[in-house]
N, C-alpha and C positions, 0 to 999 in steps of 0.2 A: 252526180250519181254514177256509181261504177257499173260495170257490165252485169255483174250478178244481181245488183239491186234493180237494174232495168229489166232483166229477165224475170225477176220476182214480181215486179209490178205488172208486167205483161201477162205472166201466168195467173196472177190474181184476177185480172180483168177477164182473161179468156176462160178461166175455170170457175169463176164465181167464188164460192166459199172456200175452196181449197187454198191453202197458204203455202208459203215457202218454209223450208227448214234448212238447218245447217248442212253443209256439204256431207256427202256420205263418206264415212271414214274408210281408210284403206282396209282391205281384208286382212285377217290374222295370217301370219306365216311363221314357219319355224322348221326345225330339223332336230334329229336326235340320233345318237348311236348308243346301243346297249349291248353289254356282254352278259350272257347267262352262263353260270358255272355251277358245278356240283359243290356241295358243302361237305367237308370232311373233318370229323365224322358227321354223318347225317343222323338225325334222331331215329330211334328204332322204328322200323316199318316204313320209313320214308326215303325217297331218293329223287334225284333230278332226272326227269324223263328225257332230257336232252342228252344224257350221258356226259360226254366230254364237253368242253367249252364251245360255245358258238357266239358270234358277234353279228349283229345286223344293224342296218342304218336306214333312215328315211331322210332325204332321198338316198337311193342306193348308189353310192359312189365307190364302195369298197373294192369292187372288181375293176371298174373302168378307170377310176382316178384315185388310187389308194393314197397318194400323197395329199389329196384334197379332202380327206374324210374329216368330219367334225371332231375336234379335240379341244384341249384347253386354250389353244391359241390360233386355231384355224376354223374359220366359218365362211365358206364360199358358196354353198349350195343350200337351197331351201325349197319347201313346198308352200303353196299359197292356197288358202281355204277355197274350195270350190273348183280349183283347176285340176284337170286330169284325174277326177274322182278322188281327190284328196280332201281331208278334213283337218282343219286346225281351229281349235277353240281354246281360248285362254283368258285368264284374268290375273293381272298383277297390280295390287293396290298397296299404297303406302308412301312413305317418305323416308323416315329414319329406320323404321321397321316395316316389314312387308308381309302380306298374305298373298298366296298365289295358287293357281290350279290351271290345268290345261290338258288337252288331248291332241296328239299328232298322229294321224293314221293315213295309210296308203297301201292298197293291195295286200291286205291280210297282215300287215305289220303295224303295230301301234305302241305308243307309250302314253299312259294316262297318269296324271299327277293330281292328287287331291290333298286337302288338309295341310297345304304348305304354309310354313311360317319361317321368317328370317328375322333374327335379332339385329341390333344396331351394328354388329360386326359382320353382317351380311351372310351369316351362317345359320343353319336351322335344320328343320326336318320336314318330311312330307311322306305321304303314302304313295307308292309307285306300283303301277300294274304294267307288266310287259306282255305283249301279244305278238306271236309270229306263227301264223297258221301253217307255214311250211315246215316248221321244226318242232312245234309243240301243239298238242291237240286242244289245249285250253289255255286261257290267260292265267298268268301267275301274279298274285298280288301280295304286297307286304301286308302282314297281319294287322298292322297299325301304322301310324305316322312315324315309323322308326327308321326311315331311310335318311341318311345324312346328306344334306344339300349344302353346297358351297358356292356362293355367288360373289365372294370377296375377291376383287381384283388384286393382283400382286405379281411378283417376279415369276415368269414362266407361264402366265395365263392372261387372258383377256376377259375374264369373268366380269360381269357387271349386272346391276339391277337398278331399275327406276320404274316409276309408275308406268305400266303399259308394256314393259319388256324386261327380259332377263336372259342371261347366259350363265349356265352353272354346271357343276358336276353333281352326280348323285351316287350313292353307294348304299345298297340294301343288304343287311346281313341275311335276310331270308325273303323270298317271294314264293308263295305257296298256292296250291289248289287242293282242296279236300278231296279224297282222304289221304293221299300218299305222296303227291308231288311236292318236292321241297328243293329249291335252288337258292342261289344268291345272284344279285345283279348289280351292275354299276355302269356308268357311262356319262354322257354329256347331253344337254339339251339347250336349245335356244327358242324363245318365244318372243314374237314381235307383234306390234299393232294389237295388243290385247286390250280388253276392257280394263278400265282403271277407275 
């Protein structure tokens, strides 16, 4: 009988009807970097509230360690769900094709991914929402799952996807807030220890 089995038997005896369960899985973790830019020309009556381009990341490494910022082949820093007021929730399901979703947030900065699908070539689409309370007053969301997502590994990148985790790029032709906020967004994200 191994140590965990002995603990389980001891716990059952001590606690009566309570039983043992599988070990608690590690918490979800991840990182992202997003660039929000004006669209030119913008649709009539709409504009990007951020004006010129801005980029933000979680965790924030762009000022202190600019050479270590998340990109296509660099992933050194992450946040862990529940640590330091951070939230990481995610789901990556599949084998040859995938569905995925997630949210990475810390300190008024967030990236939310929904309705994500990847084909056998590891490329697909998702709906992306960007939030940065220091730069924009409201979240900006893609109007549908029209953001291009690429998790296909290859020359010049370390992208990957498997059940429970992924590293990918995203590009959204528009992220919007009614009635008049209209920008575009792109970047990279990593999700790990996700539901599968």
